[in-house]
C-alpha atoms as one frame of an Amber mdcrd trajectory, in Angstrom:
protein
 -19.112  54.831  25.027 -20.608  51.387  25.585 -23.982  49.980  24.582 -26.172
  47.720  26.683 -27.026  44.406  25.032 -29.688  43.302  27.473 -32.040  41.653
  24.967 -32.605  37.909  24.772 -30.239  35.970  22.513 -31.619  32.502  23.229
 -31.506  31.444  19.605 -27.803  32.089  19.516 -26.752  31.272  23.076 -24.763
  28.213  22.006 -22.779  30.352  19.593 -21.634  33.270  21.765 -23.345  33.355
  25.210 -22.597  36.889  26.255 -26.014  37.972  27.539 -25.756  41.037  29.774
 -22.368  42.278  28.567 -22.022  45.680  26.961 -21.243  45.782  23.262 -17.662
  46.655  22.416 -18.502  47.021  18.762 -21.917  47.590  17.194 -20.826  45.403
  14.281 -20.545  42.457  16.685 -24.357  42.376  16.867 -24.520  41.498  13.190
 -21.867  38.829  13.671 -24.146  37.110  16.169 -26.922  36.740  13.632 -24.961
  35.729  10.528 -21.621  34.364  11.676 -22.471  30.969  13.094 -23.442  29.311
   9.826 -20.914  31.008   7.572 -17.474  29.903   6.474 -14.994  29.783   9.324
 -12.350  32.359   8.531  -9.685  34.104  10.578 -10.190  37.835  11.195  -8.846
  40.252   8.637  -7.249  43.620   9.337  -7.284  43.201  13.127 -11.081  42.902
  13.188 -12.061  42.388  16.813 -15.633  41.306  16.118 -14.450  38.652  13.668
 -11.904  37.433  16.218 -14.513  36.922  18.928 -16.816  35.402  16.340 -14.157
  32.881  15.383 -13.787  31.753  18.989 -17.581  31.484  19.236 -17.666  29.290
  16.141 -14.933  27.066  17.576 -16.969  26.639  20.746 -20.109  25.862  18.743
 -18.123  23.474  16.564 -16.876  21.553  19.597 -20.436  21.281  20.894 -21.693
  19.991  17.524 -19.039  17.269  17.406 -19.697  16.307  21.020 -23.419  15.991
  20.256 -22.638  13.669  17.366 -20.425  11.594  19.653 -23.306  11.271  22.122
 -26.050  10.659  19.561 -24.261   7.882  17.686 -22.254   6.342  20.525 -24.088
   3.010  20.267 -22.799   2.577  16.713 -19.188   2.595  17.905 -19.307   2.142
  21.650 -15.689   0.976  21.793 -14.568   4.410  20.561 -16.965   6.433  22.693
 -14.759   6.625  25.777 -11.781   7.671  23.681 -13.876  10.418  22.128 -14.836
  11.746  25.558 -11.169  11.796  26.589 -10.203  13.650  23.430 -12.934  16.215
  24.041 -11.684  16.733  27.586  -8.118  17.209  26.348  -9.205  19.648  23.649
 -11.395  21.603  26.063  -8.557  21.897  28.566  -6.140  23.174  25.919  -8.587
  25.586  24.271  -9.754  26.975  27.604  -6.101  27.205  28.617  -5.348  29.224
  25.497  -8.046  31.715  26.450  -6.628  31.999  29.964  -3.117  32.526  28.608
  -4.401  35.188  26.213  -6.008  36.972  29.154  -2.704  36.878  31.029  -0.883
  38.390  28.068  -3.533  41.073  27.690  -3.397  42.079  31.341   0.402  42.127
  31.410   0.696  43.796  28.024   2.931  40.986  26.797   3.383  40.730  23.039
   1.941  37.457  21.729   4.689  36.765  19.187   7.349  36.962  21.872   5.451
  34.902  24.430   6.567  31.274  24.449   3.758  30.441  26.881   1.142  31.788
  24.492   2.700  30.135  21.454   2.858  26.774  23.208  -0.756  27.061  24.363
  -1.842  28.030  20.863  -0.075  25.071  19.267  -1.436  22.608  21.813  -4.987
  23.958  21.520  -5.006  23.702  17.735  -3.554  20.206  17.728  -5.945  18.867
  20.379  -9.009  20.457  18.763  -8.116  18.902  15.413  -7.393  15.575  17.104
 -10.875  15.545  18.621 -12.818  16.667  15.548 -10.844  14.362  13.262 -11.536
  11.416  15.573 -15.277  12.078  15.554 -15.238  12.555  11.788 -13.421   9.291
  11.196 -15.373   7.194  13.677 -18.863   8.706  13.939 -19.538  10.924  10.922
 -17.795   9.283   8.000 -19.393  10.116   4.666 -22.921  10.539   6.006 -24.029
  14.023   4.863 -26.932  14.052   7.321 -24.445  14.298  10.183 -22.725  17.400
   8.823 -24.381  20.673   9.777 -23.159  24.010   8.312 -20.812  24.582  11.235
 -19.125  21.207  10.750 -18.900  21.682   6.993 -17.119  25.017   7.495 -14.663
  23.736  10.108 -10.925  24.152   9.743  -9.581  20.605   9.527  -5.789  20.989
   9.806  -3.705  22.054  12.790  -1.370  24.388  10.820  -4.343  26.246   9.345
  -5.998  26.495  12.755  -2.755  27.750  14.318  -2.598  30.484  11.701  -6.234
  31.440  12.290  -5.878  31.498  16.080  -2.724  33.600  15.765  -4.716  36.220
  13.864  -7.508  35.978  16.411  -5.102  36.613  19.285  -3.492  39.585  17.577
  -6.836  41.184  16.748  -8.010  40.879  20.345  -4.665  42.088  21.693  -4.770
  45.150  19.439  -8.326  45.990  20.523  -7.464  45.571  24.188  -4.622  48.065
  23.918  -6.880  50.761  22.475  -9.854  50.759  24.853 -10.545  52.127  28.339
 -10.458  50.215  31.626 -14.163  49.296  31.604 -13.954  48.016  28.044 -10.856
  46.000  28.925 -12.877  44.266  31.632 -15.651  43.583  29.116 -13.173  41.966
  26.733 -11.889  39.677  29.485 -15.476  38.771  30.438 -16.325  38.113  26.806
 -13.345  35.804  26.450 -14.553  33.795  29.429 -17.822  33.074  27.605 -15.894
  31.411  24.767 -14.718  28.505  26.909 -16.115  25.119  25.912 -19.037  23.476
  27.671 -18.432  20.494  29.920 -19.055  17.223  28.081 -21.602  16.037  30.639
 -23.553  19.267  30.179 -23.775  18.603  26.438 -24.680  14.958  27.027 -27.470
  15.812  29.454 -28.884  18.490  27.162 -28.859  16.045  24.253 -30.714  13.460
  26.286 -33.417  15.846  27.471
């Protein structure tokens, strides 16, 4: 049985953006309201809601760092272009990881035995950390006013992020195996909403 989540989630749209999709787990509703500002942890015990929540936090994290890059670009204009390139690289790898996960889900391919998935996972983690570390070093520094709760809770090392994303993938894979065809489609749709925003979209929204 599925549940219609047709209510407005404007306050949280930058965190999970899944308006109109049916709920796969009632507990996911609570994740929407409390997860974005809490410590970023990998899912435990194959928790599907936590897994999707982790991806949502990663997306929100990327947006927060991109906004900082835009807001303070004049302070380090020589590094601004490099930051944009690093965001683009990280977005491509993280979106690519989601696409590869979808492929594995549809084919029923085990994640541990999939070299394509493992390579995508490693690249995504490394590029995300490269981007956030660059912004931290060049645009945030030790200024506490530039660190919101999402940034403060961010995973800062690639090995730790690889471990977390591995758990995320396994939790989603396990859920996908145990649901019906309609719910499988909903999972794939939900994964699509976790792809990062385009940098220009973030820049324009920040300027408005």
